[in-house]
Backbone as JSON, one array per atom type, in Angstrom:
{
  "sequence": "MTRQISVALLAAAALALGGCATAVPPVEVTRFHASAPAGWAPGTRYTVDTAPLGNAGAMIDAPSLEWNSYRTAVEQQLQRQGLVAAPDGARAPLKVRIGFERMNREEGGRRSPVSVGVGGSTGSYGSGVGLGIGVNLGGGPKRMADLQLAVRIDDAASGQALWEGRALTAVPVKAPANQSSLAAAKLADALFRDFPGESGRTISVK",
  "N": [[206.44, -1.92, 206.55], [208.84, -2.91, 207.65], [208.47, -5.64, 207.16], [208.5, -5.65, 204.36], [211.13, -4.88, 203.86], [212.47, -7.07, 204.97], [211.62, -9.13, 203.27], [212.76, -8.24, 200.89], [215.48, -8.38, 201.53], [215.77, -11.14, 201.9], [215.22, -12.03, 199.32], [217.34, -10.88, 197.94], [219.47, -12.22, 199.14], [218.92, -14.82, 198.33], [219.3, -14.59, 195.57], [222.03, -13.97, 195.56], [223.17, -16.3, 196.65], [222.37, -18.09, 194.68], [223.82, -17.1, 192.54], [226.41, -17.62, 193.43], [226.39, -20.38, 193.46], [226.15, -21.07, 190.79], [228.11, -19.71, 189.5], [230.82, -19.37, 187.22], [233.96, -20.69, 187.81], [237.35, -19.3, 188.14], [239.93, -19.8, 185.63], [242.93, -21.54, 185.38], [245.71, -20.79, 183.52], [248.38, -21.67, 181.38], [250.9, -20.94, 179.05], [253.16, -21.74, 176.38], [255.65, -20.73, 174.05], [257.79, -20.07, 171.19], [260.81, -18.0, 171.36], [260.32, -15.78, 169.79], [257.22, -14.19, 169.55], [254.4, -16.28, 168.96], [252.6, -16.24, 165.95], [250.56, -15.81, 163.09], [250.05, -15.09, 159.63], [246.94, -13.66, 158.64], [244.56, -15.94, 157.39], [246.17, -18.14, 157.23], [246.39, -21.64, 156.97], [245.17, -24.49, 158.84], [245.19, -27.83, 160.19], [243.35, -30.22, 162.13], [244.63, -32.63, 164.19], [243.76, -36.07, 164.34], [244.71, -37.67, 166.3], [244.58, -37.69, 169.7], [246.0, -35.24, 171.85], [248.68, -36.21, 173.85], [248.25, -38.85, 173.52], [249.82, -40.35, 171.53], [249.63, -41.77, 168.35], [247.14, -42.79, 168.73], [243.81, -43.11, 167.46], [240.73, -41.56, 166.6], [237.93, -43.11, 165.91], [235.19, -42.76, 166.12], [234.36, -39.9, 167.14], [233.58, -38.62, 170.37], [230.73, -36.88, 171.8], [231.65, -35.08, 173.67], [234.33, -34.74, 172.94], [233.93, -33.52, 170.43], [232.79, -31.15, 171.31], [234.96, -29.85, 172.56], [236.74, -29.68, 170.42], [235.29, -28.04, 168.63], [235.1, -25.68, 170.17], [237.82, -24.97, 170.39], [238.5, -24.59, 167.69], [236.9, -22.41, 167.06], [238.2, -20.42, 168.49], [240.71, -20.45, 167.24], [240.03, -19.55, 164.69], [239.24, -17.02, 165.31], [241.67, -15.9, 165.64], [242.41, -15.52, 163.09], [243.13, -17.73, 161.65], [242.52, -20.4, 159.28], [240.53, -23.21, 158.63], [241.74, -26.02, 156.94], [240.57, -27.62, 153.94], [239.06, -30.93, 154.0], [241.43, -33.5, 153.79], [243.31, -31.87, 152.62], [246.57, -30.32, 152.68], [248.26, -28.4, 155.23], [250.1, -25.68, 156.69], [250.1, -25.65, 159.46], [249.55, -27.8, 162.23], [247.18, -28.88, 164.5], [246.88, -30.1, 167.76], [244.72, -31.55, 170.11], [243.7, -32.06, 173.43], [241.74, -33.29, 176.16], [240.76, -33.51, 179.59], [239.06, -35.05, 182.27], [238.49, -35.28, 185.65], [237.06, -36.66, 188.5], [236.49, -35.88, 191.96], [236.38, -35.72, 195.58], [235.49, -32.69, 197.18], [238.22, -30.79, 198.29], [239.77, -33.0, 198.44], [242.17, -35.33, 197.02], [242.92, -35.63, 193.51], [241.07, -37.94, 191.52], [242.45, -41.04, 190.38], [241.41, -41.96, 188.08], [240.75, -41.14, 184.79], [238.48, -39.57, 182.65], [237.71, -39.27, 179.32], [239.63, -37.93, 176.56], [243.08, -37.48, 175.68], [245.29, -35.18, 177.4], [247.73, -33.87, 179.7], [250.68, -32.47, 178.23], [252.97, -32.9, 179.51], [254.69, -30.88, 179.9], [254.27, -29.05, 181.86], [254.45, -29.66, 184.55], [253.18, -30.31, 187.88], [249.66, -29.82, 188.53], [247.5, -27.36, 190.05], [245.37, -27.82, 192.78], [242.03, -26.94, 192.54], [239.71, -26.36, 194.4], [236.61, -25.22, 194.28], [233.62, -23.47, 195.08], [230.37, -23.29, 196.68], [229.39, -25.02, 199.4], [226.38, -26.2, 200.09], [225.25, -28.41, 201.09], [225.2, -31.4, 203.18], [227.64, -32.66, 203.24], [230.88, -33.51, 201.76], [231.46, -31.89, 198.66], [231.12, -33.13, 195.36], [233.57, -32.73, 192.99], [234.66, -31.7, 189.73], [237.6, -31.85, 188.02], [238.73, -30.11, 185.33], [240.46, -30.08, 182.28], [242.02, -28.57, 179.5], [244.15, -29.04, 176.8], [246.23, -27.75, 174.29], [248.16, -27.92, 171.34], [250.08, -26.37, 168.86], [251.63, -27.24, 166.0], [254.42, -27.02, 163.7], [253.65, -28.26, 160.67], [255.34, -29.47, 158.82], [257.84, -30.01, 160.05], [257.14, -30.96, 162.54], [257.71, -29.64, 164.84], [256.91, -28.05, 167.89], [255.17, -25.05, 167.96], [253.54, -23.47, 169.49], [252.01, -23.95, 172.63], [249.58, -24.77, 175.09], [247.82, -24.87, 178.27], [244.77, -25.18, 180.0], [243.09, -25.07, 183.05], [240.55, -25.91, 185.35], [238.16, -26.17, 188.09], [235.03, -27.49, 188.9], [231.82, -27.85, 190.52], [230.39, -31.1, 190.26], [227.66, -31.26, 189.64], [227.1, -28.78, 188.66], [226.01, -26.31, 186.22], [228.21, -25.4, 184.76], [229.73, -27.62, 184.36], [228.83, -28.93, 182.17], [229.55, -30.26, 178.97], [229.68, -28.57, 176.62], [229.62, -25.96, 177.71], [231.82, -26.02, 179.46], [233.93, -26.54, 177.67], [233.85, -24.26, 176.02], [234.42, -22.24, 177.9], [237.02, -22.95, 178.83], [238.51, -22.92, 176.43], [238.22, -20.25, 175.64], [239.56, -18.94, 177.72], [242.11, -20.01, 177.39], [243.0, -19.0, 174.95], [242.94, -16.32, 175.39], [244.18, -13.08, 174.88], [246.06, -14.0, 173.03], [249.4, -14.57, 171.73], [249.99, -14.89, 174.42], [251.95, -14.6, 177.48], [254.92, -16.35, 177.5], [255.53, -19.23, 179.43], [254.39, -18.31, 181.78], [252.02, -18.61, 184.4], [248.66, -17.83, 184.67], [245.59, -16.51, 186.08], [242.43, -16.65, 184.77], [239.35, -15.08, 184.55]],
  "CA": [[207.73, -1.53, 205.97], [209.86, -3.87, 208.1], [208.24, -6.9, 206.46], [208.94, -5.46, 202.98], [212.59, -4.88, 203.87], [212.9, -8.44, 205.21], [211.41, -9.9, 202.02], [213.75, -7.78, 199.92], [216.77, -8.92, 201.93], [215.75, -12.57, 201.62], [215.31, -12.19, 197.87], [218.72, -10.55, 197.55], [220.33, -13.3, 199.61], [218.69, -15.98, 197.46], [219.99, -14.33, 194.31], [223.47, -14.05, 195.78], [223.53, -17.71, 196.78], [222.21, -18.71, 193.38], [224.94, -16.69, 191.73], [227.61, -18.34, 193.89], [226.28, -21.79, 193.14], [226.26, -21.3, 189.36], [229.19, -18.91, 188.94], [231.91, -20.12, 186.6], [235.19, -20.38, 188.54], [238.46, -18.87, 187.29], [240.68, -20.83, 184.91], [244.38, -21.42, 185.47], [246.21, -20.91, 182.15], [249.82, -21.61, 181.13], [251.23, -21.06, 177.64], [254.57, -21.75, 175.98], [255.91, -20.57, 172.62], [259.17, -19.73, 170.88], [261.25, -16.69, 171.85], [259.55, -14.81, 169.03], [255.81, -14.5, 169.8], [253.72, -17.04, 167.92], [251.61, -15.46, 165.21], [250.54, -16.2, 161.7], [249.31, -14.16, 158.77], [245.53, -14.02, 158.48], [244.32, -16.85, 156.28], [247.02, -19.33, 157.35], [245.56, -22.82, 157.15], [245.54, -25.47, 159.85], [244.4, -29.07, 160.28], [243.26, -30.76, 163.48], [245.06, -34.02, 164.21], [242.79, -36.98, 164.95], [245.35, -38.32, 167.45], [244.46, -36.78, 170.84], [247.23, -34.81, 172.49], [249.0, -37.05, 174.99], [248.02, -40.24, 173.13], [250.42, -40.48, 170.21], [249.29, -42.98, 167.63], [245.73, -43.14, 168.93], [242.92, -42.56, 166.46], [239.35, -41.47, 167.03], [237.06, -43.6, 164.84], [233.88, -42.15, 166.32], [234.56, -38.89, 168.19], [232.49, -38.46, 171.32], [230.13, -35.55, 171.82], [232.51, -34.21, 174.46], [235.48, -34.4, 172.09], [233.47, -32.56, 169.43], [232.59, -29.87, 171.99], [236.27, -29.22, 172.75], [237.29, -29.34, 169.1], [234.55, -26.88, 168.13], [235.49, -24.5, 170.95], [239.19, -24.59, 170.02], [238.51, -24.08, 166.32], [236.33, -21.06, 167.08], [239.26, -19.52, 168.96], [241.73, -20.38, 166.18], [239.52, -18.72, 163.61], [239.25, -15.63, 165.79], [243.04, -15.43, 165.45], [242.63, -15.34, 161.66], [243.48, -18.98, 160.98], [241.45, -20.98, 158.47], [240.57, -24.67, 158.57], [242.01, -26.55, 155.6], [239.56, -28.61, 153.51], [239.38, -32.32, 154.31], [242.42, -34.11, 152.93], [244.29, -30.9, 152.14], [247.69, -30.04, 153.57], [248.29, -27.06, 155.82], [251.37, -25.47, 157.4], [249.94, -25.81, 160.9], [248.8, -28.95, 162.71], [246.69, -28.62, 165.86], [246.58, -31.27, 168.59], [243.81, -31.16, 171.19], [243.44, -33.07, 174.44], [241.0, -32.82, 177.33], [240.8, -34.44, 180.71], [238.04, -34.82, 183.29], [238.72, -36.12, 186.81], [236.16, -36.37, 189.61], [237.06, -36.07, 193.3], [235.67, -35.05, 196.66], [236.02, -31.35, 197.42], [239.28, -30.75, 199.27], [240.56, -34.23, 198.36], [243.07, -35.47, 195.89], [242.3, -36.02, 192.26], [240.88, -39.36, 191.26], [243.41, -41.53, 189.39], [240.68, -42.37, 186.88], [240.49, -40.03, 183.9], [237.44, -39.81, 181.67], [237.91, -38.37, 178.19], [240.81, -38.25, 175.77], [244.13, -36.47, 175.77], [245.8, -34.9, 178.73], [248.86, -32.96, 179.74], [251.82, -32.81, 177.38], [254.11, -33.18, 180.37], [255.58, -29.71, 179.92], [253.84, -28.06, 182.84], [254.6, -30.07, 185.94], [251.93, -30.66, 188.56], [248.64, -28.78, 188.53], [247.08, -26.84, 191.34], [244.01, -28.21, 193.11], [241.19, -25.77, 192.55], [238.41, -26.67, 195.0], [235.85, -23.98, 194.23], [232.18, -23.67, 195.14], [229.74, -23.11, 197.97], [228.78, -26.29, 199.78], [225.15, -25.98, 200.84], [224.77, -29.71, 201.54], [225.69, -31.88, 204.46], [228.84, -33.46, 203.08], [231.81, -32.98, 200.77], [230.93, -31.71, 197.32], [231.83, -33.8, 194.28], [234.14, -31.75, 192.08], [235.24, -32.18, 188.47], [238.76, -31.12, 187.54], [238.65, -30.08, 183.88], [241.68, -29.55, 181.68], [242.13, -28.53, 178.05], [245.52, -28.81, 176.34], [246.3, -27.54, 172.84], [249.5, -27.68, 170.8], [250.11, -26.03, 167.44], [252.92, -27.67, 165.47], [254.79, -26.85, 162.3], [253.26, -29.54, 160.08], [256.45, -30.06, 158.06], [258.91, -30.49, 160.93], [256.6, -31.53, 163.77], [258.15, -28.84, 165.98], [255.86, -27.3, 168.57], [255.3, -23.6, 167.84], [252.78, -22.88, 170.61], [251.23, -24.93, 173.38], [248.98, -24.2, 176.28], [246.95, -25.69, 179.1], [243.8, -24.44, 180.81], [242.62, -25.98, 184.1], [239.61, -25.35, 186.33], [237.43, -27.16, 188.86], [233.64, -27.08, 189.08], [230.99, -28.91, 191.1], [229.95, -32.06, 189.26], [226.28, -31.0, 189.26], [226.93, -27.39, 188.22], [225.87, -26.14, 184.77], [229.53, -25.19, 184.16], [230.35, -28.92, 184.1], [228.34, -29.42, 180.9], [230.66, -30.3, 178.01], [229.74, -27.41, 175.74], [229.96, -24.78, 178.51], [233.19, -26.18, 179.95], [234.85, -26.41, 176.54], [233.88, -22.86, 175.6], [235.1, -21.46, 178.93], [238.44, -23.27, 178.84], [239.13, -22.46, 175.19], [238.27, -18.79, 175.67], [240.63, -18.55, 178.64], [243.41, -20.45, 176.86], [243.41, -18.14, 173.83], [242.81, -14.91, 175.75], [245.41, -12.31, 174.63], [246.98, -14.88, 172.3], [249.8, -15.91, 172.21], [250.21, -14.91, 175.86], [253.34, -14.56, 177.94], [255.43, -17.71, 177.56], [256.01, -19.75, 180.7], [253.74, -17.7, 182.95], [250.7, -19.14, 184.73], [247.77, -16.75, 185.07], [244.21, -16.87, 186.4], [241.52, -15.94, 183.88], [237.96, -15.17, 185.0]],
  "C": [[208.82, -2.52, 206.35], [209.74, -5.18, 207.36], [208.73, -6.8, 205.02], [210.46, -5.5, 202.89], [213.11, -6.3, 204.05], [212.76, -9.3, 203.96], [212.46, -9.53, 200.99], [215.13, -8.35, 200.23], [216.85, -10.41, 201.64], [215.9, -12.83, 200.13], [216.73, -11.93, 197.39], [219.68, -11.66, 197.95], [220.18, -14.54, 198.72], [219.38, -15.8, 196.13], [221.49, -14.46, 194.45], [223.93, -15.48, 195.89], [223.41, -18.43, 195.45], [223.36, -18.36, 192.48], [226.2, -17.43, 192.11], [227.58, -19.79, 193.43], [226.51, -22.05, 191.66], [227.4, -20.53, 188.73], [230.28, -19.81, 188.35], [233.21, -19.73, 187.28], [236.29, -19.91, 187.6], [239.19, -20.06, 186.69], [242.17, -20.53, 185.02], [244.96, -21.72, 184.08], [247.73, -20.77, 182.11], [250.06, -21.8, 179.64], [252.73, -21.06, 177.44], [254.66, -21.52, 174.47], [257.35, -20.15, 172.43], [259.51, -18.33, 171.37], [260.55, -15.57, 171.1], [258.07, -15.16, 169.21], [255.18, -15.24, 168.63], [252.67, -16.16, 167.26], [251.7, -15.83, 163.74], [249.72, -15.2, 160.91], [247.86, -14.61, 158.67], [245.35, -14.91, 157.24], [245.21, -18.08, 156.29], [246.16, -20.54, 157.67], [246.09, -23.75, 158.26], [244.7, -26.73, 159.65], [244.38, -29.49, 161.74], [243.6, -32.24, 163.42], [244.01, -34.89, 164.9], [243.39, -37.76, 166.11], [245.28, -37.35, 168.62], [245.83, -36.45, 171.44], [247.47, -35.64, 173.74], [248.78, -38.52, 174.71], [248.53, -40.46, 171.71], [250.05, -41.82, 169.59], [247.85, -43.39, 167.79], [244.88, -42.45, 167.86], [241.49, -42.52, 167.02], [238.47, -41.9, 165.87], [235.69, -42.93, 164.91], [234.0, -41.14, 167.46], [233.34, -38.76, 169.08], [231.92, -37.06, 171.22], [231.01, -34.58, 172.59], [233.73, -33.79, 173.66], [235.08, -33.35, 171.06], [233.24, -31.18, 170.04], [233.92, -29.13, 172.14], [236.88, -28.82, 171.41], [236.6, -28.09, 168.54], [234.97, -25.61, 168.84], [236.88, -24.03, 170.57], [239.22, -23.99, 168.62], [237.9, -22.68, 166.25], [237.39, -20.05, 167.51], [240.36, -19.36, 167.9], [241.29, -19.44, 165.07], [239.4, -17.26, 164.02], [240.64, -15.03, 165.67], [243.38, -15.25, 163.97], [243.02, -16.6, 160.93], [242.26, -19.57, 160.29], [241.61, -22.48, 158.42], [240.79, -25.12, 157.14], [240.9, -27.53, 155.22], [240.01, -30.02, 153.85], [240.36, -32.88, 153.29], [243.49, -33.17, 152.41], [245.42, -30.71, 153.16], [247.62, -28.6, 154.08], [249.6, -26.89, 156.57], [251.3, -25.68, 158.9], [249.12, -27.06, 161.22], [248.45, -28.73, 164.17], [246.37, -29.94, 166.54], [245.76, -30.8, 169.78], [243.65, -32.33, 172.15], [242.61, -32.49, 175.56], [240.96, -33.92, 178.37], [239.72, -34.06, 181.7], [238.28, -35.8, 184.43], [237.78, -35.7, 187.93], [236.82, -36.68, 190.95], [236.12, -35.44, 194.31], [236.3, -33.68, 196.88], [237.06, -31.39, 198.54], [240.15, -31.99, 199.24], [241.47, -34.22, 197.16], [242.3, -35.87, 194.64], [242.14, -37.53, 192.17], [241.89, -39.82, 190.22], [242.72, -41.93, 188.09], [240.34, -41.15, 186.05], [239.44, -40.43, 182.88], [237.62, -38.8, 180.55], [239.11, -38.82, 177.38], [241.82, -37.14, 175.94], [244.58, -36.27, 177.19], [246.97, -33.96, 178.64], [249.97, -33.43, 178.82], [253.04, -33.14, 178.22], [255.04, -31.99, 180.51], [255.34, -28.81, 181.12], [254.1, -28.44, 184.28], [253.25, -30.34, 186.56], [250.96, -29.5, 188.53], [248.32, -28.35, 189.94], [245.65, -27.27, 191.6], [243.14, -26.98, 193.25], [239.81, -26.12, 193.1], [237.6, -25.4, 195.13], [234.37, -24.3, 194.34], [231.67, -23.44, 196.56], [229.01, -24.39, 198.32], [227.58, -26.02, 200.66], [224.59, -27.29, 201.37], [225.41, -30.13, 202.83], [226.94, -32.72, 204.34], [229.75, -32.85, 202.03], [231.19, -32.94, 199.38], [231.77, -32.49, 196.31], [232.27, -32.76, 193.27], [234.66, -32.44, 190.82], [236.4, -31.28, 188.12], [238.78, -31.25, 186.02], [239.92, -29.46, 183.3], [241.61, -29.64, 180.16], [243.58, -28.24, 177.7], [245.51, -28.71, 174.82], [247.75, -27.3, 172.45], [249.39, -27.4, 169.32], [251.52, -26.32, 166.94], [253.14, -27.14, 164.06], [254.55, -28.2, 161.62], [254.42, -30.23, 159.39], [257.48, -30.7, 158.98], [258.39, -31.2, 162.18], [257.0, -30.75, 165.01], [256.98, -28.05, 166.57], [256.13, -25.81, 168.46], [254.62, -22.88, 169.0], [252.05, -24.0, 171.31], [250.71, -24.29, 174.65], [248.09, -25.19, 177.0], [246.04, -24.79, 179.91], [243.17, -25.43, 181.78], [241.65, -25.25, 185.01], [238.96, -26.5, 187.08], [236.02, -26.64, 189.11], [232.88, -28.19, 189.8], [230.42, -29.81, 190.01], [228.54, -31.74, 188.76], [226.04, -29.58, 188.76], [226.76, -27.31, 186.71], [227.23, -26.0, 184.07], [230.25, -26.49, 183.85], [229.83, -29.53, 182.8], [229.43, -29.27, 179.84], [230.79, -29.02, 177.18], [230.16, -26.15, 176.5], [231.4, -24.84, 178.99], [234.19, -25.96, 178.83], [234.98, -24.96, 176.1], [234.64, -22.0, 176.59], [236.6, -21.69, 178.91], [239.14, -22.76, 177.59], [239.25, -20.95, 175.16], [239.41, -18.31, 176.56], [242.0, -18.86, 178.05], [243.91, -19.51, 175.77], [243.25, -16.65, 174.13], [244.16, -14.2, 175.58], [246.48, -13.18, 173.98], [248.14, -14.09, 171.7], [250.03, -16.01, 173.71], [251.68, -14.89, 176.21], [253.84, -15.99, 178.18], [255.95, -18.07, 178.94], [255.36, -19.2, 181.94], [252.37, -18.32, 183.14], [249.85, -18.0, 185.26], [246.39, -17.31, 185.4], [243.29, -16.01, 185.55], [240.09, -16.14, 184.36], [237.01, -15.14, 183.81]]
}
């Protein structure tokens, strides 16, 4: 009986550690919009700008797989809000800008000055918060990836920003959550949770 209990406890501990190692960390989300909550009638069309957010004038001739992952994740969230993608070449009242950022660093250290990806912060949010998350089972500092998704929805005619938001998290570099498709889906889901969200408030979304 004692041996059976010990085996059961070891199995439970292994599962718990496995869950900690692969758990998706919370996402820090900040949104801004006009005094009147952002919202559009179902069926309102949008286009996605090929210039990454934070890189005005830049064009993507051959979008990367990672860029496509973030674009797909954002568009899924937009369509859940009732918006509809305009056909290629067609005009739409809304223009969506998307940017993402990936920075690697040692756990507990400062962010690396080297950014991999396209886009970045719009500059509206100030400094981010370091989110060193994870269980270090090795013999040294864990390599972390700081991931950020930024989205801005503009009035296509005037160029005025109607809604903008940023989602930020940190995951171990070798964790499944660092895969482009999983990271993009997690960040986009958090960013559009309870859309349009409370303007100017930073929240933690699990």
